[in-house]
C-alpha positions in Angstrom: -15.2 9.3 11.9 -15.8 10.2 8.2 -18.9 8.3 6.4 -16.7 6.8 4.3 -14.6 4.9 6.9 -17.7 4.2 8.8 -19.0 2.6 5.7 -15.6 0.3 5.8 -15.9 -0.2 9.5 -19.5 -1.8 9.2 -18.7 -4.0 6.2 -15.4 -5.4 8.0 -18.0 -5.8 11.3 -20.7 -7.6 9.4 -18.0 -10.0 7.8 -18.7 -9.3 4.2 -16.3 -9.7 1.8 -13.9 -6.8 0.8 -11.8 -5.9 -2.2 -8.7 -3.8 -2.7 -7.4 -2.4 -5.8 -4.6 -1.7 -7.8 -3.6 1.8 -9.1 -3.5 2.3 -12.8 -1.9 5.6 -13.0 -0.7 7.6 -16.1 2.8 8.9 -16.9 4.2 5.9 -18.8 5.4 3.8 -15.7 5.0 0.1 -15.4 1.8 0.3 -12.9 1.1 -3.6 -13.9 4.6 -4.5 -12.4 4.2 -7.6 -10.1 1.1 -9.0 -11.3 1.2 -12.0 -8.7 2.1 -9.8 -5.8 -1.4 -8.4 -4.9 -3.3 -11.7 -5.1 -0.9 -13.8 -2.9 -0.8 -11.4 -0.4 -4.7 -11.7 0.0 -4.6 -15.2 -0.1 -1.7 -14.9 2.8 -4.2 -12.4 4.9 -7.4 -14.6 4.4 -5.4 -17.7 5.7 -3.4 -16.3 8.7 -5.4 -12.7 9.9 -8.8 -13.8 8.9 -9.7 -11.0 6.5 -12.6 -11.7 4.0 -10.9 -10.0 0.8 -11.7 -11.0 -2.5 -9.2 -13.2 -4.1 -8.4 -10.8 -7.3 -7.8 -7.3 -6.7 -9.5 -4.7 -8.8 -7.7 -1.9 -11.1 -9.0 1.5 -11.0 -7.5 4.7 -12.2 -6.7 7.7 -9.6 -9.1 10.0 -11.3 -12.2 7.7 -11.1 -15.2 7.5 -8.5 -14.7 3.9 -8.4 -11.6 4.7 -6.2 -14.0 5.0 -3.2 -15.2 1.5 -3.5 -11.7 0.2 -1.7 -10.4 0.6 1.4 -7.1 0.0 0.4 -5.4 0.7 -3.2 -1.8 -0.4 -4.1 0.4 1.3 -6.4 3.7 0.0 -7.7 6.1 0.6 -10.6 9.7 1.3 -11.6 9.0 4.6 -13.9 7.3 7.6 -14.3 4.2 8.9 -12.6 2.0 11.6 -13.5 -1.3 12.5 -11.8 -3.3 15.3 -13.5 -5.5 17.7 -11.4 -8.6 15.6 -11.5 -6.4 12.4 -10.2 -4.9 14.8 -7.2 -8.2 16.0 -6.2 -9.9 12.5 -6.3 -6.9 11.2 -4.4 -6.9 14.1 -1.9 -10.6 13.2 -1.2 -10.3 9.5 -1.2 -7.2 9.3 1.6 -8.8 12.3 3.7 -12.3 10.2 3.8 -11.0 7.2 5.1 -9.2 5.2 2.0 -5.4 4.2 2.4 -3.1 4.4 -0.6 0.0 2.3 -0.2 3.0 3.1 -2.8 5.7 0.6 -2.7 8.8 1.8 -5.0 9.6 -1.2 -7.2 12.8 0.6 -7.8 12.8 3.2 -9.8 9.9 5.1 -9.0 11.2 7.6 -6.1 12.5 10.4 -8.3 9.1 10.6 -10.0 6.5 9.7 -7.1 7.8 12.0 -4.4 6.6 15.1 -6.4 3.5 13.4 -7.5 2.3 13.2 -3.7 3.6 17.0 -2.9 0.8 17.7 -5.3 -1.7 15.9 -3.4 -0.5 17.2 -0.1 1.2 20.3 -0.7 1.1 21.4 2.8 2.3 17.9 4.3 5.8 16.3 4.2 6.5 12.8 4.0 7.7 11.9 7.3 9.6 8.6 8.3 7.6 6.1 10.4 9.3 5.2 13.3 9.7 1.7 14.3 7.3 1.8 17.1 4.4 2.6 14.9 1.7 -0.1 15.1 2.3 -1.0 11.8 5.1 -2.5 12.6 3.8 -4.2 15.7 0.9 -6.4 15.1 0.0 -9.0 14.1 3.5 -9.6 13.1 6.4 -7.8 15.1 9.2 -5.7 13.2 11.3 -3.9 15.9 13.4 -2.4 13.2 10.7 -1.2 11.4 10.4 -1.9 7.5 12.0 -5.0 6.4 14.6 -5.0 3.6 13.4 -7.6 1.0 15.6 -6.7 -2.3 19.1 -5.0 -1.9 18.9 -2.8 -5.4 21.1 -0.1 -4.2 21.9 -1.4 -1.0 20.4 1.7 1.1 18.5 0.8 4.2 14.8 0.3 3.9 12.4 3.4 5.0 8.8 3.6 5.4 7.5 7.2 4.9 3.6 8.3 5.6 1.2 11.0 5.1 -0.7 11.8 8.5 -4.0 13.6 8.6 -4.9 14.4 12.2 -3.1 11.3 13.5 -4.2 8.7 11.2 -1.6 7.4 8.5 -3.3 7.7 5.3 -0.6 6.8 2.8 2.4 4.5 3.4 5.3 5.0 0.8 7.9 2.3 1.1 11.4 2.7 -0.3 14.0 0.6 -0.8 12.5 -2.4 0.1 10.2 -3.7 -2.5 7.6 -5.6 -0.5 5.8 -6.6 -3.8 8.8 -8.5 -5.1 8.6 -10.5 -2.0 4.9 -11.1 -2.4 5.0 -12.6 -6.0 5.3 -15.9 -6.6 8.6 -17.8 -5.5 9.4 -18.7 -9.2 9.7 -14.9 -10.1 12.5 -13.5 -7.8 14.0 -16.6 -6.4 13.8 -15.5 -3.2 14.1 -17.8 -0.3 10.8 -18.5 1.9 12.1 -16.6 4.8 12.3 -13.5 2.6 9.0 -13.9 1.2 7.2 -14.6 4.3 8.9 -11.4 6.3 7.2 -9.5 3.1 4.0 -11.1 3.1 3.9 -10.8 7.3 4.7 -6.9 6.5 1.9 -7.0 4.0 -0.3 -8.7 6.5 0.4 -5.9 9.0 -0.4 -2.8 6.3 -3.8 -4.9 5.9 -4.4 -5.3 9.6 -3.7 -1.4 10.5 -6.2 -0.7 7.8 -9.1 -3.0 8.4 -8.6 -3.0 12.4 -8.2 0.8 13.0 
């Protein structure tokens, strides 16, 4: 296990508060979409799966050395994404050293983010994560895999990943829009059942990061 991952493990085992972050990327896309989603997910996880995550997420840029302060970094938006050379190197070092990047397509990001992921991992393809993967098993069961939260084009929801030495280091959720389901109820007027489904899937992601 890399030093970076060991530090996270030690902090978690000692019961210290952790902090997660939202990625502020370049290219003109709305990286700040869904402003209430991460705070709501944090609250749900702290109340239901015994995490100790700071209530307010940080904001971090992909090329910043501060990236290595966060075991989980979330990225979302609807539009263009551009990683420069420094961003690419830093993000690659971050995830290969023990960090985890979750990219949630908020509808409209897909055509841009795939080529940027390829910059980070030129020799690794995004692969669809099977429904029997641990991230869909605990603490909440999703026997069909990633749930559908918003319809958009009506395509089936998919979860893609980059694996390094058998470890899932990058999760790309597509046609599900988890972040919309994490937002305050009045933002999207989602039924409670849908919001709970999104929050539980988010909790599974957090559980996977902090317990593996």
